[in-house]
PALUMZA-6979 format. One record per atom (N, C-alpha, C): residue in three letters; atom name; residue number from 0; y, z, x. Coordinates in nm, 4 decimals, decimal comma. Atoms other than C-alpha are relative to their C-alpha. Layout:
BEGIN
+------+------+-----+----------+----------+----------+
| rest | atom |  nr |       yy |       zz |       xx |
+------+------+-----+----------+----------+----------+
|  ALA |   CA | NUM |        Y |        Z |        X |
...
+------+------+-----+----------+----------+----------+
END
This chain:
BEGIN
+------+------+-----+----------+----------+----------+
| rest | atom |  nr |       yy |       zz |       xx |
+------+------+-----+----------+----------+----------+
|  MET |    N |   0 |  -0,0837 |  -0,1166 |  -0,0052 |
|  MET |   CA |   0 |  -0,0342 |   0,3645 |   1,2469 |
|  MET |    C |   0 |   0,0269 |   0,0374 |   0,1463 |
|  ASN |    N |   1 |  -0,0201 |  -0,0293 |  -0,1419 |
|  ASN |   CA |   1 |  -0,0757 |   0,3945 |   1,6239 |
|  ASN |    C |   1 |   0,1180 |  -0,0758 |   0,0581 |
|  ALA |    N |   2 |  -0,1123 |   0,0800 |  -0,0470 |
|  ALA |   CA |   2 |   0,1997 |   0,1327 |   1,6619 |
|  ALA |    C |   2 |   0,1347 |   0,0553 |  -0,0477 |
|  GLY |    N |   3 |  -0,1244 |  -0,0608 |   0,0447 |
|  GLY |   CA |   3 |   0,4574 |   0,3602 |   1,4980 |
|  GLY |    C |   3 |   0,0363 |  -0,0286 |  -0,1445 |
|  LEU |    N |   4 |  -0,0269 |   0,0254 |   0,1410 |
|  LEU |   CA |   4 |   0,4330 |   0,2417 |   1,1378 |
|  LEU |    C |   4 |  -0,0015 |   0,1305 |  -0,0790 |
|  ARG |    N |   5 |  -0,0001 |  -0,1181 |   0,0865 |
|  ARG |   CA |   5 |   0,5135 |   0,4967 |   0,8694 |
|  ARG |    C |   5 |  -0,0680 |  -0,0258 |  -0,1331 |
|  LEU |    N |   6 |   0,0628 |   0,0370 |   0,1269 |
|  LEU |   CA |   6 |   0,3698 |   0,3043 |   0,5734 |
|  LEU |    C |   6 |  -0,0625 |  -0,1374 |   0,0152 |
|  ALA |    N |   7 |   0,0692 |   0,1286 |  -0,0067 |
|  ALA |   CA |   7 |   0,1149 |   0,0232 |   0,5488 |
|  ALA |    C |   7 |  -0,0897 |  -0,0150 |  -0,1222 |
|  GLY |    N |   8 |   0,0883 |   0,0280 |   0,1123 |
|  GLY |   CA |   8 |  -0,0795 |  -0,1443 |   0,2707 |
|  GLY |    C |   8 |  -0,0923 |  -0,1159 |   0,0332 |
|  LEU |    N |   9 |   0,0994 |   0,1036 |  -0,0242 |
|  LEU |   CA |   9 |  -0,3988 |  -0,3472 |   0,3023 |
|  LEU |    C |   9 |  -0,0541 |  -0,0440 |  -0,1354 |
|  ILE |    N |  10 |   0,0425 |   0,0543 |   0,1294 |
|  ILE |   CA |  10 |  -0,4645 |  -0,5695 |  -0,0004 |
|  ILE |    C |  10 |  -0,1375 |  -0,0642 |   0,0169 |
|  ASN |    N |  11 |   0,1363 |   0,0517 |  -0,0044 |
|  ASN |   CA |  11 |  -0,8342 |  -0,6426 |  -0,0606 |
|  ASN |    C |  11 |  -0,0323 |  -0,0621 |  -0,1368 |
|  PRO |    N |  12 |   0,0239 |   0,0618 |   0,1308 |
|  PRO |   CA |  12 |  -0,8664 |  -0,8976 |  -0,3443 |
|  PRO |    C |  12 |  -0,1468 |  -0,0032 |  -0,0417 |
|  GLN |    N |  13 |   0,1420 |   0,0022 |   0,0349 |
|  GLN |   CA |  13 |  -1,2477 |  -0,9073 |  -0,3248 |
|  GLN |    C |  13 |  -0,0417 |   0,1296 |  -0,0698 |
|  GLN |    N |  14 |   0,0321 |  -0,1293 |   0,0599 |
|  GLN |   CA |  14 |  -1,2701 |  -0,5363 |  -0,4085 |
|  GLN |    C |  14 |   0,1021 |   0,0408 |  -0,1068 |
|  GLN |    N |  15 |  -0,1076 |  -0,0260 |   0,0959 |
|  GLN |   CA |  15 |  -0,9570 |  -0,5510 |  -0,6291 |
|  GLN |    C |  15 |   0,0625 |   0,1377 |   0,0226 |
|  GLN |    N |  16 |  -0,0601 |  -0,1284 |  -0,0336 |
|  GLN |   CA |  16 |  -0,7970 |  -0,2604 |  -0,4478 |
|  GLN |    C |  16 |   0,0989 |  -0,0166 |   0,1151 |
|  VAL |    N |  17 |  -0,0953 |  -0,0058 |  -0,1100 |
|  VAL |   CA |  17 |  -0,5208 |  -0,1679 |  -0,2038 |
|  VAL |    C |  17 |  -0,0173 |   0,1345 |   0,0690 |
|  GLU |    N |  18 |   0,0054 |  -0,1237 |  -0,0774 |
|  GLU |   CA |  18 |  -0,5514 |   0,0863 |   0,0752 |
|  GLU |    C |  18 |   0,1398 |   0,0271 |   0,0552 |
|  ILE |    N |  19 |  -0,1332 |  -0,0394 |  -0,0433 |
|  ILE |   CA |  19 |  -0,2258 |   0,2704 |   0,1444 |
|  ILE |    C |  19 |  -0,0148 |   0,1016 |   0,1131 |
|  ASP |    N |  20 |   0,0002 |  -0,0912 |  -0,1138 |
|  ASP |   CA |  20 |  -0,1815 |   0,4310 |   0,4861 |
|  ASP |    C |  20 |   0,1415 |   0,0530 |   0,0200 |
|  ARG |    N |  21 |  -0,1283 |  -0,0660 |  -0,0245 |
|  ARG |   CA |  21 |   0,0991 |   0,6815 |   0,5414 |
|  ARG |    C |  21 |  -0,0129 |   0,0825 |   0,1271 |
|  LEU |    N |  22 |  -0,0015 |  -0,0758 |  -0,1239 |
|  LEU |   CA |  22 |   0,1966 |   0,8507 |   0,8650 |
|  LEU |    C |  22 |  -0,0442 |   0,1438 |  -0,0240 |
|  ARG |    N |  23 |   0,0527 |  -0,1368 |   0,0024 |
|  ARG |   CA |  23 |   0,0043 |   1,1765 |   0,9160 |
|  ARG |    C |  23 |  -0,0637 |   0,0396 |  -0,1334 |
|  GLN |    N |  24 |   0,0690 |  -0,0300 |   0,1255 |
|  GLN |   CA |  24 |  -0,1813 |   1,1484 |   0,5844 |
|  GLN |    C |  24 |  -0,1304 |  -0,0783 |  -0,0055 |
|  THR |    N |  25 |   0,1254 |   0,0701 |   0,0221 |
|  THR |   CA |  25 |  -0,5278 |   1,0469 |   0,4750 |
|  THR |    C |  25 |   0,0273 |  -0,1257 |  -0,0820 |
|  PRO |    N |  26 |  -0,0202 |   0,1217 |   0,0786 |
|  PRO |   CA |  26 |  -0,5401 |   0,6846 |   0,3504 |
|  PRO |    C |  26 |  -0,0424 |   0,0188 |  -0,1463 |
|  ALA |    N |  27 |   0,0297 |  -0,0058 |   0,1434 |
|  ALA |   CA |  27 |  -0,5390 |   0,6459 |  -0,0286 |
|  ALA |    C |  27 |  -0,0368 |  -0,1404 |  -0,0471 |
|  THR |    N |  28 |   0,0419 |   0,1285 |   0,0558 |
|  THR |   CA |  28 |  -0,7102 |   0,3695 |  -0,2260 |
|  THR |    C |  28 |   0,0416 |  -0,0071 |  -0,1455 |
|  ARG |    N |  29 |  -0,0373 |   0,0246 |   0,1395 |
|  ARG |   CA |  29 |  -0,5662 |   0,2269 |  -0,5470 |
|  ARG |    C |  29 |  -0,0811 |  -0,1185 |  -0,0512 |
|  HIS |    N |  30 |   0,0791 |   0,1068 |   0,0606 |
|  HIS |   CA |  30 |  -0,7841 |   0,0176 |  -0,7764 |
|  HIS |    C |  30 |   0,0843 |  -0,0730 |  -0,1029 |
|  LEU |    N |  31 |  -0,0728 |   0,0878 |   0,0911 |
|  LEU |   CA |  31 |  -0,6253 |  -0,2766 |  -0,9613 |
|  LEU |    C |  31 |   0,1475 |   0,0374 |  -0,0167 |
|  PRO |    N |  32 |  -0,1422 |  -0,0313 |   0,0159 |
|  PRO |   CA |  32 |  -0,2606 |  -0,1873 |  -0,8849 |
|  PRO |    C |  32 |   0,0774 |  -0,1231 |  -0,0457 |
|  THR |    N |  33 |  -0,0855 |   0,1108 |   0,0426 |
|  THR |   CA |  33 |   0,0095 |  -0,4008 |  -1,0469 |
|  THR |    C |  33 |   0,1287 |  -0,0043 |   0,0802 |
|  GLU |    N |  34 |  -0,1222 |  -0,0053 |  -0,0797 |
|  GLU |   CA |  34 |   0,2892 |  -0,2905 |  -0,8137 |
|  GLU |    C |  34 |  -0,0187 |   0,0944 |   0,1188 |
|  LEU |    N |  35 |  -0,0054 |  -0,0862 |  -0,1168 |
|  LEU |   CA |  35 |   0,3355 |  -0,1487 |  -0,4654 |
|  LEU |    C |  35 |   0,1462 |   0,0277 |   0,0298 |
|  SER |    N |  36 |  -0,1385 |  -0,0342 |  -0,0334 |
|  SER |   CA |  36 |   0,6495 |   0,0358 |  -0,3639 |
|  SER |    C |  36 |   0,0105 |   0,0368 |   0,1471 |
|  GLY |    N |  37 |  -0,0258 |  -0,0403 |  -0,1377 |
|  GLY |   CA |  37 |   0,8081 |   0,1132 |  -0,0307 |
|  GLY |    C |  37 |   0,0154 |   0,1499 |   0,0149 |
|  GLU |    N |  38 |  -0,0093 |  -0,1457 |   0,0036 |
|  GLU |   CA |  38 |   0,8162 |   0,4802 |  -0,1316 |
|  GLU |    C |  38 |   0,1285 |   0,0450 |   0,0675 |
|  GLU |    N |  39 |  -0,1226 |  -0,0492 |  -0,0635 |
|  GLU |   CA |  39 |   1,0649 |   0,6850 |   0,0726 |
|  GLU |    C |  39 |   0,0333 |  -0,0763 |   0,1280 |
|  VAL |    N |  40 |  -0,0228 |   0,0766 |  -0,1231 |
|  VAL |   CA |  40 |   1,0253 |   0,4557 |   0,3774 |
|  VAL |    C |  40 |   0,0916 |  -0,1188 |  -0,0273 |
|  LEU |    N |  41 |  -0,0812 |   0,1143 |   0,0434 |
|  LEU |   CA |  41 |   1,1718 |   0,1470 |   0,2005 |
|  LEU |    C |  41 |   0,0251 |   0,0151 |  -0,1496 |
|  PRO |    N |  42 |  -0,0151 |  -0,0342 |   0,1414 |
|  PRO |   CA |  42 |   1,3058 |   0,2833 |  -0,1303 |
|  PRO |    C |  42 |   0,0343 |  -0,1178 |  -0,0928 |
|  GLU |    N |  43 |  -0,0355 |   0,1132 |   0,0860 |
|  GLU |   CA |  43 |   1,4332 |  -0,0542 |  -0,2582 |
|  GLU |    C |  43 |  -0,1061 |  -0,1094 |  -0,0019 |
|  PHE |    N |  44 |   0,1059 |   0,1003 |  -0,0070 |
|  PHE |   CA |  44 |   1,1127 |  -0,2455 |  -0,1782 |
|  PHE |    C |  44 |  -0,1000 |   0,0201 |  -0,1131 |
|  SER |    N |  45 |   0,1023 |  -0,0006 |   0,1032 |
|  SER |   CA |  45 |   0,8747 |  -0,3364 |  -0,4587 |
|  SER |    C |  45 |  -0,0737 |  -0,1329 |   0,0053 |
|  LEU |    N |  46 |   0,0830 |   0,1208 |  -0,0014 |
|  LEU |   CA |  46 |   0,5870 |  -0,5859 |  -0,4561 |
|  LEU |    C |  46 |  -0,0840 |  -0,0024 |  -0,1251 |
|  ASN |    N |  47 |   0,0807 |   0,0166 |   0,1210 |
|  ASN |   CA |  47 |   0,4459 |  -0,7034 |  -0,7892 |
|  ASN |    C |  47 |  -0,1256 |  -0,0762 |   0,0341 |
|  LEU |    N |  48 |   0,1287 |   0,0633 |  -0,0245 |
|  LEU |   CA |  48 |   0,0786 |  -0,7942 |  -0,7769 |
|  LEU |    C |  48 |  -0,0554 |  -0,0542 |  -0,1311 |
|  ASP |    N |  49 |   0,0664 |   0,0589 |   0,1170 |
|  ASP |   CA |  49 |  -0,0697 |  -1,0366 |  -1,0268 |
|  ASP |    C |  49 |  -0,1461 |   0,0415 |   0,0004 |
|  PRO |    N |  50 |   0,1441 |  -0,0304 |   0,0023 |
|  PRO |   CA |  50 |  -0,4204 |  -0,9548 |  -1,1452 |
|  PRO |    C |  50 |  -0,0758 |  -0,1060 |   0,0787 |
|  TYR |    N |  51 |   0,0726 |   0,0966 |  -0,0805 |
|  TYR |   CA |  51 |  -0,6667 |  -1,1153 |  -0,9059 |
|  TYR |    C |  51 |  -0,1196 |  -0,0495 |  -0,0744 |
+------+------+-----+----------+----------+----------+
END
């Protein structure tokens, strides 16, 4: 986030979770997500995640 990113996602297959970082917000953790979106930063972006 220090590099100017507004949205970032860290996929951790070992823990079966994704950490979502948003500018000026506390990171959120999602367990076993099936899809990630670009939210308002990239509204047309969607990443489908197969079960790991």
